[in-house]
Structures are given as structure tokens and as C-alpha cells.
N, C-alpha and C positions, 0 to 999 in steps of 0.2 A: 693527618693521614699522608702518607707520601703520595706525590705523584705517580699513575700506573697507564703504561700505555692500554691502550683498548685490546691491543694485539694479544697482550700477553693476559689479559683477565678469564676467568674459569669459562667456559661454554656453555649458555643457559642450553639443558636437556628438554625441557618442556614449557616453554612461553606459560606465565601466569598473568591474569588480567590484573593482578595488583602489582607489576613490574613497572617499576618507573622511570622515568626519562626526562634530562633536563632540554628545557625549551627556551628560547630567549624571544620573549613578547615584547616587541615594541621597545626592546633595549633593557628590560627587566629579567631577569634570571628567574623560573620558574619551574617546577614541576609537570610530567603530566604522566596520567598512568595509562598501559595499553585498553584498560577498559573505554577512558576516553576517549582515544583514536577510536576503539573500533565503535562505539554508542553513538561519535559524533556525525556517522554518514550513514548508519542505519536507521528507519523510523519502521516501527511495527506495531498494528494493532492484531490481536487474537480473541476470538470467542473461547474461554475456558466454560463456560456453561451456557445452557440454551437461555435465548433471549428472546421475548413475545414482542413482536413488532405492532404499533398501534393500529390499530382497524380502520386507517383514512389514505386517501390517494394525493395526501401532498407529500412534500419531501422529506425523509426524517434520517437520524445517523442508523447506521447499519448497524453498531457498537453499542454496550453498555456503556459503563465505566470499565475505565476510561474510554473514550470515544472521542478522544481528540489528539491530532500531532502535532508538535510545533517544530515549520524546517526553515532552514537556513536557505537564503540568495543559491543558485544553482540547477546543473541540468540533471535529472533523476530519471532512472529507471524503475516500473514499479509492475507489482502480479498483486492480482486480487482474486483472491478463489471463496465461492461461498455456497451453503447448500441450504434450501429453505425447504420447507413442510408445512401444512396447513393452510396456504396460499387458496384464494380463492377459484372454483371449478368455474369460472367464467372465462372465456378463453384469454390469453394475456398474461405477463408473468412482471417484468418492473424494469425500469429505468434506472441508470448507474451514474452516480454523479460520483469522482473521487475527493473533489474539494467542497462541496457539500456548501452548508453555510460557515467555512473558514475565512479566515481574515488575508490568507497568504495571497497574492497575485500570480496567477500561472497563466501560463500562455504554450502555445506551440504544442498542443495536445498531439498525440495519436496513439489511438490502443488499439486493440482485437481481441473480440470475445468467441468463445468457444464454449457450448454448453447444451443442454437439454432439459425441456420444458415435460413434465412427466409425472404421474403421481407414484411414480417409483424411480427416483433420480439416479438411484445406484444401479438398476437395470441397465445392461448392454444393448443400447438403444441406437439408433442413428442420432450423432449430433449435430446443432447448426450453429450458427454463427453472423455477428454483426463486425464491423467497422468504424471507427470515428475518429473525427480531428476537430471535436468538440468536446468540451467540460462535460457535458450531459448526453449519453447515447440516446437512441431512440425510444420510443415508450413502452418497448419490448425488447432486451437485449438479445433473447433469441427468439427462434421462429415461436409464437405464438400456438399453441395447444390448449382445449378444453382438458386441462388437467391440476391437480395442486399441488404440485412439488417444482423444484428446478434448483440446478447447478450451474455453474460457470468459473470457467477461469478465463482474464483478463490481463493480456501483459502489453506494455508498451512503455511511451516516455513522453516527459513536459519539463518543463522551464518553471523556476522560481524566479521571478524578476524582483519580486518584494516580499522579505522573508515577513511568517505568520503562523496561521494556524490552516489544518487540514481536517475536516470531519467528512470521513468517507460514509455517502449516505444513497438512499435508495428512493423510488419513487412506485409503489404498488400501483400497476394497472388497473384493478380493481379491489374496496376497500376488504382486507381480511386481516385478523389476528397471527399473521406468519411467525412458523418458530425458525430460526435463525439455530442452524447446527453448530455444535461444538466443534474447534476448527477453523471453523470460517476462519481468514484473516486478512490482513491489507500489510504491503510491506512496501516500501519506500527506500530506494537507497541512490544517495548522491553519487553521480559519478564524477562528477567536476564541478570547482566553485565557479565556472564561466558560466554564463549562459548564451555564449555562441560557441559552443561546443562543436566541432567538425572531425575531430578525432581523438584518438587515446594511443599511446604508443608510437612509435616510429612510424610515419605516415610522409607522403611526398605528393 
């Protein structure tokens, strides 16, 4: 096929995930799909069915199968939303641990949690929150009340200094076979391959 300037090619109307791009990887010509580029920077776990947690007060994975993400080195922004019912009626809810028993070496944690400890979590009641600069939060991530349900939304950043796995986990304040609702998710996006990120875009 004759060479053609890119400027003379037909424009793509709707990009497809199967679109291919030419890349030079360590001096070797290869191809890469748009799907690979998108998936390479985004990592997510989502409950597509309810999950019953073990009635224990030791740390356990929040998600069933899959429960584990494999993440490369870089700086990440993350978001975590969960909704649980059938918790113990004793005062207290749970602690969160984004890394869990994962093998990645993660540092520079900073995240904020907002949520509600309530037997009817979807009711429009006053929320509470907490802030953490450590991998694991406090014993109860939102203000403890004698209720059997809770929800929370967590947002923050962290760095992965050594690539490995992450297993988003929780530790129940009081043992109960709590139910994790459909739609509960953990989302992380690598915003830089650097672990010394100070800015994105023009900055001075």
C-alpha cells in the first residue's frame, strides 16, 4: 500500500475500542488498541450481585470474585462507594483499607470519607465523615450509631512505589454477616506514571 499522509486520511467519526495505533516499544514496532490504552490507566471492582461478608472482626475483602486489582507504579486518584445492610445492631460500623492484603507498596495516602450509619441508609439524614492519611481508616469510618446499615463515599490519592496487587478490604467493628449491595465499587485511576507528581498540565 502506498504511503499516505495522516492529514489525508479519512477522519474517524466515532472511535472504537478496537482501533489500532502504531507504537515503538524499545525499538520494536508493535501495535496497540484503544482498549489497551484506556484499560492501562483505569482499575475497578464492582459488585454485580450481593455479597455476604464473613461474621468476623478481622479484615476481609469487600468484593467476591474478582476481589483483586493489579496496579503498576504511579500516582493514583481513587473513589470508593459502598452500601451495607444486615450489620450488627451494636454501635459501630467498619474500618476501610484500600490495599488490604495486597502486595503493592503504597504510600502517601490521603482520603476523605462521607457517609451515614443508619438502619435505612437511603433515607435523607445528616451525614458524617472522617479523614485519613494512613492506609487503614479508624475503627468506624463514619460516626457510630446503634444501627444495622451504612453507606459511604471515599475519595483520595495514593502512590504505588512497587507494583503489585490491591485487595480493597473492610474490618467490621462488630461481627455480623453483613450484606454488600449491588453497585458497590472501588475505582482507581493512574494519573501519572511518576511517584513524585506535583502537577498535571501547564504549571509554574
